[in-house]
VEXMIDREN-145943 format. One line per field, with one value per residue: residue number from 1; residue in one letter; chain; x, y, z of N, C-alpha, C in turn. Coordinates in steps of 0.001 Angstrom, whole numbers. Layout:
residues N
seq NUM_...
type a_...
mol A_...
n_x X_...
n_y Y_...
n_z Z_...
ca_x X_...
ca_y Y_...
ca_z Z_...
c_x X_...
c_y Y_...
c_z Z_...
***
This chain:
residues 185
seq 1_2_3_4_5_6_7_8_9_10_11_12_13_14_15_16_17_18_19_20_21_22_23_24_25_26_27_28_29_30_31_32_33_34_35_36_37_38_39_40_41_42_43_44_45_46_47_48_49_50_51_52_53_54_55_56_57_58_59_60_61_62_63_64_65_66_67_68_69_70_71_72_73_74_75_76_77_78_79_80_81_82_83_84_85_86_87_88_89_90_91_92_93_94_95_96_97_98_99_100_101_102_103_104_105_106_107_108_109_110_111_112_113_114_115_116_117_118_119_120_121_122_123_124_125_126_127_128_129_130_131_132_133_134_135_136_137_138_139_140_141_142_143_144_145_146_147_148_149_150_151_152_153_154_155_156_157_158_159_160_161_162_163_164_165_166_167_168_169_170_171_172_173_174_175_176_177_178_179_180_181_182_183_184_185
type x_x_x_x_x_x_x_x_x_x_x_x_x_x_x_x_x_x_x_x_x_x_x_x_x_x_x_x_x_x_x_x_x_x_x_x_x_x_x_x_x_x_x_x_x_x_x_x_x_x_x_x_x_x_x_x_x_x_x_x_x_x_x_x_x_x_x_x_x_x_x_x_x_x_x_x_x_x_x_x_x_x_x_x_x_x_x_x_x_x_x_x_x_x_x_x_x_x_x_x_x_x_x_x_x_x_x_x_x_x_x_x_x_x_x_x_x_x_x_x_x_x_x_x_x_x_x_x_x_x_x_x_x_x_x_x_x_x_x_x_x_x_x_x_x_x_x_x_x_x_x_x_x_x_x_x_x_x_x_x_x_x_x_x_x_x_x_x_x_x_x_x_x_x_x_x_x_x_x_x_x_x_x_x_x
mol A_A_A_A_A_A_A_A_A_A_A_A_A_A_A_A_A_A_A_A_A_A_A_A_A_A_A_A_A_A_A_A_A_A_A_A_A_A_A_A_A_A_A_A_A_A_A_A_A_A_A_A_A_A_A_A_A_A_A_A_A_A_A_A_A_A_A_A_A_A_A_A_A_A_A_A_A_A_A_A_A_A_A_A_A_A_A_A_A_A_A_A_A_A_A_A_A_A_A_A_A_A_A_A_A_A_A_A_A_A_A_A_A_A_A_A_A_A_A_A_A_A_A_A_A_A_A_A_A_A_A_A_A_A_A_A_A_A_A_A_A_A_A_A_A_A_A_A_A_A_A_A_A_A_A_A_A_A_A_A_A_A_A_A_A_A_A_A_A_A_A_A_A_A_A_A_A_A_A_A_A_A_A_A_A
n_x -7488_-7385_-6634_-5382_-4151_-2380_-588_908_1871_3708_5395_6989_7808_9527_11194_12959_11899_11449_9703_6852_6948_6345_3797_2382_2914_1415_-1294_-1833_-1567_-3358_-5336_-3562_-3219_-5438_-6201_-3813_-4142_-6198_-5977_-3727_-4084_-2686_-1133_1777_2807_1308_2453_5097_4809_3900_5882_8044_6582_6470_9259_9863_8552_10367_12451_12269_11728_12657_11205_8392_7112_5837_4047_566_-1971_-2093_-2924_-3783_-1164_63_-1659_-1106_1953_1505_-38_1505_3756_2738_1702_4642_5158_3236_4080_6834_6337_5023_7180_9039_7311_6904_9490_9927_8342_8952_11904_11508_10039_11934_13645_12116_12030_14574_16716_18595_20559_20204_22278_24039_23143_22892_22245_21076_22953_25568_25273_25028_27648_28970_28464_29189_31828_32267_31665_33437_35818_34882_34367_33501_31163_29397_28985_27633_25206_24210_23892_21642_19981_19388_19086_18051_15933_15381_14186_15200_15256_14877_17636_19480_18561_19469_22335_23277_23125_22698_19644_20151_22902_23189_21210_23031_25112_24344_23495_26442_27374_25752_26386_29407_29132_27627_29772_31704_30666_30672_28017_28106_26722_24845_24758_26837_25626
n_y -38010_-38286_-36452_-37699_-39614_-38059_-36765_-38757_-39285_-36867_-37255_-39313_-38284_-36336_-37888_-38147_-39420_-39453_-40779_-40706_-37595_-37012_-38398_-36582_-33935_-34656_-34710_-32368_-30528_-29847_-28701_-26215_-25093_-23834_-22439_-20431_-19440_-18400_-16136_-14634_-14535_-14754_-17329_-17772_-16962_-18530_-20910_-20788_-20218_-22109_-24020_-23041_-23259_-26168_-26663_-25531_-26878_-29097_-28351_-28014_-30324_-31757_-30578_-31755_-33342_-31826_-30637_-29905_-29658_-30704_-29447_-26844_-25948_-25995_-24618_-22151_-21772_-21275_-19170_-17381_-17055_-16288_-13569_-12706_-12452_-10677_-8562_-8152_-7529_-5035_-3634_-3363_-2670_-140_882_870_2632_5023_5086_5327_7958_9332_8827_10320_12736_13308_13227_11183_9680_8184_7168_6620_4410_764_-2777_-5211_-7971_-6142_-4983_-7224_-8650_-6341_-6578_-9266_-8784_-7492_-8736_-11314_-9744_-10494_-13263_-16631_-17555_-15479_-14429_-16770_-16161_-14257_-14247_-16675_-15353_-13023_-13611_-16035_-15758_-16755_-16756_-14687_-17203_-19760_-19251_-19913_-22311_-23825_-23217_-23609_-21907_-18985_-16923_-14549_-14197_-14629_-12316_-10344_-10902_-10329_-7228_-6358_-7457_-6075_-3367_-3462_-3942_-1464_49_-561_-769_1758_3397_4222_7757_7649_8984_7825_6280
n_z 12951_16255_19051_20974_19629_17968_19897_20381_17909_18317_20224_18812_16893_18337_19030_16816_14661_11183_9660_11148_11284_8543_8550_10341_8983_6467_7492_8392_6383_4358_6328_7643_5046_4071_6358_6815_4416_4419_6255_4692_2653_-36_-2157_-2394_-518_1427_1057_1640_4346_5572_4891_6969_9040_9146_9378_11856_13986_13015_14014_17060_17907_19982_21917_21647_23395_25061_24621_24791_23445_20298_17892_18240_19389_16701_15124_16375_15881_13204_12924_14299_12632_10030_11075_11398_8529_7391_9124_8223_5422_5302_6355_4460_2197_2902_2920_57_-846_321_-676_-3096_-3095_-2347_-4443_-6616_-5825_-6184_-4061_-3775_-6073_-8608_-9948_-8494_-6962_-5598_-6964_-5595_-5796_-5313_-2966_-1620_-1454_-135_2176_2734_2377_4648_6907_6970_8594_11090_13848_12702_14110_14842_12017_11209_12863_12089_9220_9665_11031_9467_6677_6123_8255_10812_14031_17141_19506_17956_16695_19119_19554_17361_17430_20032_21875_24450_24537_24867_24285_21332_20881_21273_19601_17559_17112_17884_15498_13514_14020_13002_10638_9384_10134_8232_5672_2989_934_-2009_-2353_-59_3152_6063_9031
ca_x -6466_-7518_-6041_-4336_-3334_-2013_322_1636_2486_4476_6510_7874_8626_10182_12296_13572_10893_10913_7933_5835_6838_5856_2425_1821_2705_50_-2486_-1598_-1109_-4466_-6068_-2710_-2821_-6795_-5904_-2741_-4149_-7379_-5555_-2776_-4482_-1045_-878_3121_2964_895_3161_5960_4617_3612_7545_8691_5633_6941_10563_10049_8096_11069_13706_11858_11041_12700_10473_7220_6423_5317_2832_-538_-3095_-1091_-3513_-3702_436_1040_-2235_-367_3015_1146_-403_2711_4351_1672_2093_5519_5547_2722_5021_8016_5778_4655_8343_9488_6389_7315_10618_10032_7574_10303_12870_10411_9607_13208_14092_11328_12397_16006_17227_18322_20905_19584_23482_25018_22226_23582_21884_21184_24186_26630_25277_25647_29207_29385_27868_29906_33104_32324_31351_35066_36515_34343_34352_32709_29875_28957_28660_26470_23970_23982_23050_20519_18532_18635_19233_17132_14610_14880_14120_16372_14980_15331_18716_19556_18483_20107_23677_23151_23476_21352_18863_20972_24196_22179_20947_24564_26191_23163_24005_27876_27470_25111_27087_30527_28537_27517_31144_32295_30357_30095_27404_27701_25480_24052_25601_27126_25184
ca_y -38370_-37997_-35589_-38578_-39973_-36754_-36303_-39812_-38695_-35621_-38287_-40130_-37009_-35873_-38803_-38314_-40551_-38922_-41218_-39775_-36296_-37217_-38414_-35296_-32823_-34868_-34860_-30883_-29751_-29545_-27375_-25221_-24104_-22983_-21469_-19688_-18430_-17181_-14934_-13941_-14367_-14923_-18531_-17782_-16402_-19127_-21908_-20175_-19961_-23832_-24529_-22733_-23763_-27756_-26401_-25026_-28290_-30283_-27820_-28006_-31638_-32422_-30339_-31633_-34059_-31347_-29763_-31043_-29502_-30505_-28526_-25457_-25903_-26203_-23321_-20852_-21514_-20864_-17771_-16298_-16840_-15200_-11997_-12480_-12234_-9531_-7476_-7847_-7146_-3614_-2933_-3663_-1519_1383_1151_689_3794_5628_5251_5777_9222_9809_9088_11512_13876_14011_13137_9844_9979_6704_6407_5441_3030_-154_-3588_-6335_-8846_-5620_-4968_-8621_-8277_-5453_-7266_-10626_-8672_-6996_-10549_-11476_-9305_-11090_-14755_-17104_-17711_-14063_-14690_-17617_-16216_-12775_-15258_-17348_-14179_-11932_-14502_-17359_-15512_-17007_-15653_-15425_-18300_-20368_-19523_-19969_-23674_-24293_-23230_-23981_-20283_-17983_-15878_-13034_-13719_-14250_-10667_-9340_-11003_-9232_-6185_-6379_-7235_-4806_-2086_-3499_-4009_-206_702_-1146_-512_2814_3220_6022_8540_7295_9355_6659_6142
ca_z 14010_17744_19785_21720_18359_17650_20839_20140_16771_18442_20838_18194_16363_19080_19200_15568_13527_10064_9221_12199_10784_7091_9133_10894_7405_5565_8192_8569_5196_4309_7270_7369_3964_4473_7461_6324_2951_5140_6829_4238_1083_-1053_-2161_-2338_755_2247_531_2653_5776_5755_5148_7671_10394_9850_10235_13481_14367_13312_14437_18111_17714_21022_23029_21494_24109_26443_23627_25556_22443_19152_16648_19008_19042_15429_14827_16807_15288_11647_13055_14231_11244_9388_11812_11148_7555_7260_9312_7204_3719_5849_6667_3052_1142_3594_2480_-1097_-1002_1029_-1593_-4572_-3097_-2609_-5800_-6944_-5127_-6175_-2873_-3702_-7072_-9175_-10661_-6870_-6572_-6360_-6961_-4527_-5615_-4663_-1348_-483_-1879_661_3653_2935_3010_6175_7917_6906_9749_12281_14024_12054_14607_14557_10657_11127_13183_11326_8090_10195_11342_8233_4919_6451_8752_11826_15039_18084_19648_16599_16314_20164_19861_16868_17992_21579_22881_24971_23683_24980_23183_20245_20497_21424_18647_16376_17712_17383_13981_12571_14270_12073_9368_9597_10240_7526_4360_2325_-99_-2815_-2141_1406_4408_7603_10670
c_x -7006_-6677_-4822_-3728_-2261_-665_1467_2752_3855_5402_7281_8377_9753_11368_13097_13008_10415_9131_7011_5658_5917_4083_1593_1709_1485_-1350_-2682_-2033_-2130_-5038_-4957_-3331_-4217_-6739_-5276_-3187_-5573_-6875_-4335_-3316_-3593_-951_904_3685_2386_1945_4636_6221_4518_5075_7787_7862_6431_8435_10545_9630_9488_12244_13349_11388_11322_12060_9106_6322_5979_4467_1236_-1985_-2017_-1524_-3704_-2004_692_-74_-1509_942_2557_793_620_3757_3961_1944_3531_5901_4529_4064_5914_7477_5695_5871_8962_8487_6453_8480_10653_9651_8446_10937_12317_10522_10986_13978_13499_11721_13683_16758_18076_19130_20907_21231_24250_23983_22814_22278_22300_22507_25383_26263_25586_26857_29762_29256_28937_31791_33428_32189_33175_35815_35832_34217_33392_31224_29293_28372_27403_25492_23775_23037_21704_19383_18275_18208_17996_16008_14266_14939_15542_16381_15521_17273_19794_20028_19493_21827_23991_23686_22750_21075_19905_22446_23867_22376_22314_25245_25542_23731_24971_27982_26894_25858_28607_30228_28194_28751_31672_31961_30172_29085_27368_26457_24384_25405_25952_26562_25810
c_y -37836_-37347_-36536_-38982_-39259_-36650_-37523_-39698_-37933_-36408_-38731_-39099_-36386_-37197_-38762_-39000_-39374_-39677_-40279_-38447_-36218_-37301_-37195_-34050_-33584_-34652_-33190_-30038_-29441_-28215_-26646_-24292_-23391_-21730_-20185_-18582_-17693_-15877_-13891_-13578_-14006_-16499_-18847_-17658_-17844_-20696_-21938_-20346_-21630_-24617_-24106_-22960_-25148_-27750_-26225_-26324_-29191_-29499_-27629_-29432_-31918_-32076_-30629_-32749_-33249_-30682_-31014_-30876_-29731_-29242_-27316_-25134_-25398_-24989_-22328_-20508_-20809_-19580_-16828_-16211_-15953_-13811_-11704_-11849_-11177_-8366_-7125_-7203_-5786_-3008_-2779_-2935_0_1832_1312_2273_5043_5892_5509_7356_9616_10246_10158_12965_14329_13641_12317_10025_8602_6164_6176_4664_1508_-1398_-4716_-7628_-7214_-5313_-6139_-8742_-7869_-6205_-8406_-10247_-8300_-8035_-11054_-10956_-9845_-12817_-15149_-17108_-16502_-14014_-15506_-17178_-14964_-13565_-15907_-16268_-13724_-12718_-15424_-17030_-16240_-16718_-16127_-16451_-19762_-21224_-20000_-21714_-24330_-24548_-23284_-22930_-20176_-17250_-14781_-13030_-13706_-13027_-9927_-9793_-10344_-7959_-5486_-6409_-6486_-3620_-2202_-3270_-2535_204_1009_-1010_886_2789_4398_6554_8458_7841_8109_7250_6099
c_z 15275_18479_20358_20755_17778_18726_21108_19246_17361_19234_20120_17019_16951_19472_17617_14367_12177_9456_9882_11802_9683_7491_9575_9482_6929_6503_8453_7342_4896_4552_7224_6261_3880_5345_7458_5278_3344_5531_6171_2939_83_-1304_-2103_-915_1553_2259_1487_4063_5816_5676_6077_8979_10651_9688_11543_13923_14415_14074_16549_18403_19370_22481_22725_22357_25644_25895_24208_24408_21274_18363_17018_19120_18188_14593_14815_16164_13805_12231_13310_13300_10284_9655_11278_9691_6705_7697_8595_5533_4439_5762_5192_2229_1997_2968_907_-1702_-624_181_-3124_-4394_-2561_-3882_-6652_-6646_-5439_-5099_-2805_-5526_-7816_-9522_-9126_-6403_-7239_-6299_-5549_-4112_-5191_-3101_-577_-507_-442_1928_3838_3158_4424_7055_7710_7888_10971_12532_12733_12819_14840_12787_10369_11517_12399_9965_8656_10099_9954_6598_5365_7175_10256_13196_16237_19280_18987_16963_17719_20511_18728_17029_19361_22058_23469_23853_23842_23721_22007_20043_20292_20534_17211_16434_17601_15848_12943_12766_13268_10750_8893_9454_8787_6184_4195_1178_-544_-2434_-820_2910_5380_8403_11358
***
């Protein structure tokens, strides 16, 4: 497919054509898979990132007519998503190492540890005290992994409003959640 044909395809997608989106997906799936796998070396992460790349393209479809070089645009989204995933993985690895160290040193009582479902239930309870909009923004950010730009587009809010709502929500959650064996911040 030539760059000109790709640009026409993006124009159709910006108009909401699912058929054109499928053609773009089929045209780029193989290239993206190889490119992403080369960067992250994980088949599972590669699959997740491909889904995120195409989700972002679809969510931002109204702006696709402005894209001058479709291949560069798509590959830059992929590269940024790989970087996001690797950063998240590094944070999780550091947290796991820290918690393991704390458990081994006796700083954390294993009897006080909660499983993810318990923590999620506490967060859900804390979110009930907030507006539905703040709860939705929190879930989109923390559970679905969307960035502020994506949330602001979906919710039709400014990026600063999204950022402020997230900050207020996190403060609210910290104030309302007590985890046994962990001091309040």
